[in-house]
C-alpha positions as CSV (number, residue, x, y, z in Angstrom):
1,D,9.7,7.6,-24.6
2,H,6.3,6.6,-25.8
3,A,7.0,2.8,-25.7
4,S,7.8,2.9,-21.9
5,F,4.7,5.1,-21.4
6,D,2.6,2.5,-23.1
7,E,4.0,-0.2,-20.8
8,I,2.7,1.4,-17.6
9,H,-0.6,-0.5,-17.4
10,R,1.1,-3.9,-18.0
11,L,3.8,-3.1,-15.4
12,R,1.3,-2.1,-12.8
13,R,-0.7,-5.3,-13.3
14,L,2.5,-7.3,-13.0
15,V,3.4,-5.6,-9.7
16,E,-0.2,-6.0,-8.4
17,S,-0.2,-9.7,-9.2
18,T,3.2,-10.2,-7.6
19,K,2.1,-8.4,-4.5
20,R,-1.3,-10.0,-4.6
21,S,-2.7,-6.6,-3.8
22,T,-4.4,-3.8,-5.7
23,S,-3.3,-1.1,-3.3
24,L,0.1,0.1,-4.5
25,C,2.0,3.1,-3.3
26,C,3.3,4.5,-6.6
27,A,4.0,7.6,-8.6
28,L,4.4,8.1,-12.3
29,V,7.5,10.1,-13.1
30,G,8.3,11.6,-16.4
31,N,12.0,12.2,-17.0
32,K,13.9,14.6,-19.3
33,N,11.5,17.5,-19.0
34,D,14.4,19.7,-20.0
35,L,14.2,18.4,-23.6
36,V,11.1,20.3,-24.5
37,Y,11.5,19.8,-28.3
38,D,12.1,16.1,-28.1
39,R,9.0,15.5,-26.0
40,Q,7.1,12.3,-26.9
41,V,4.5,12.3,-24.1
42,T,2.5,15.4,-23.2
43,V,2.0,16.6,-19.6
44,S,-1.7,16.0,-19.9
45,Q,-1.1,12.4,-21.1
46,G,1.1,11.8,-18.1
47,Q,-1.5,13.4,-15.7
48,N,-4.3,11.4,-17.3
49,L,-2.5,8.1,-17.0
50,A,-1.5,8.8,-13.4
51,A,-5.2,9.6,-12.6
52,D,-6.2,6.4,-14.4
53,I,-3.9,4.2,-12.3
54,G,-4.4,6.1,-9.1
55,C,-1.1,7.8,-8.4
56,R,0.5,11.2,-8.6
57,F,2.4,12.5,-11.6
58,F,5.7,14.3,-11.5
59,E,8.0,15.5,-14.3
60,L,11.7,16.3,-13.8
61,S,15.1,16.1,-15.3
62,A,17.8,14.0,-13.8
63,C,20.3,16.6,-15.1
64,D,18.7,19.5,-13.2
65,W,19.8,19.5,-9.6
66,N,17.5,22.4,-9.0
67,Q,14.6,19.9,-9.1
68,F,16.0,18.0,-6.1
69,P,13.2,19.4,-3.9
70,Q,10.7,17.9,-6.2
71,V,12.4,14.5,-6.1
72,Y,12.6,14.7,-2.3
73,E,8.9,15.6,-2.1
74,L,8.1,12.6,-4.3
75,F,9.9,10.1,-2.2
76,A,8.7,11.7,1.1
77,E,5.1,11.5,-0.1
78,L,5.5,7.9,-1.3
79,Y,7.0,6.9,2.0
80,S,4.3,8.7,4.0
81,T,1.6,6.9,1.9
82,W,3.3,3.6,2.3
83,R,3.6,4.0,6.1
84,R,-0.1,5.0,6.5
85,T,-1.2,2.1,4.4
86,K,1.1,-0.3,6.3
87,M,-0.1,0.9,9.7
88,S,-3.7,0.7,8.6
89,R,-3.2,-2.8,7.3
90,D,-1.3,-3.9,10.5
91,G,-4.1,-2.4,12.6
92,R,-6.7,-4.5,10.7
93,Q,-4.6,-7.6,11.1
94,R,-4.3,-7.0,14.9
95,K,-8.0,-6.4,15.2
96,S,-8.8,-9.5,13.2
97,S,-6.4,-11.6,15.3
98,S,-7.9,-10.2,18.5
99,S,-11.4,-10.9,17.4
100,T,-10.4,-14.4,16.3
101,K,-8.9,-15.1,19.7
102,F,-12.0,-13.7,21.4
103,K,-14.2,-16.0,19.3
104,Q,-12.1,-19.0,20.2
105,A,-12.2,-18.2,23.9
106,I,-16.0,-17.9,23.7
107,Q,-16.3,-21.2,21.9
108,K,-14.2,-22.9,24.6
109,V,-16.5,-21.5,27.3
110,I,-19.6,-22.6,25.5
111,S,-18.3,-26.1,24.8
112,G,-17.3,-26.5,28.4
113,K,-13.6,-26.6,27.8
114,G,-12.9,-23.1,29.0
115,P,-11.7,-21.9,32.5
116,S,-15.3,-21.4,33.8
117,S,-16.0,-25.1,33.2
118,K,-13.7,-26.2,36.0
119,R,-15.7,-27.5,38.9
120,T,-14.6,-27.7,42.4
121,S,-16.1,-30.1,44.9
122,H,-17.8,-28.9,48.0
123,N,-14.8,-29.7,50.2
124,G,-12.6,-27.3,48.2
125,V,-10.6,-30.1,46.6
126,G,-10.6,-29.8,42.8
């Protein structure tokens, strides 16, 4: 119905603030597309809102099992997007962590606390 459609922006902001992220893996799904005469939200309104919030738009009917491939496609796409985003984010975290460790190692060497600062005496006794 139109009331739930109007809530989409508020719900998205709520999820973003909870996740502390603006990159969400989401889709806007219109249900009951079999009830053509009772339609309250047009396809173009759904598509425009989906474009506005940065996600794909799907319409289906929970009563129509022939639309199962569309539902499968929706969840497969969401999972694929989530996985790519997660792997990309994990890669950045690893890179950041590695660069931080490298900087710390360089600081130790510069400050004289690293492995190269160990001095050995001329007689070989440390």
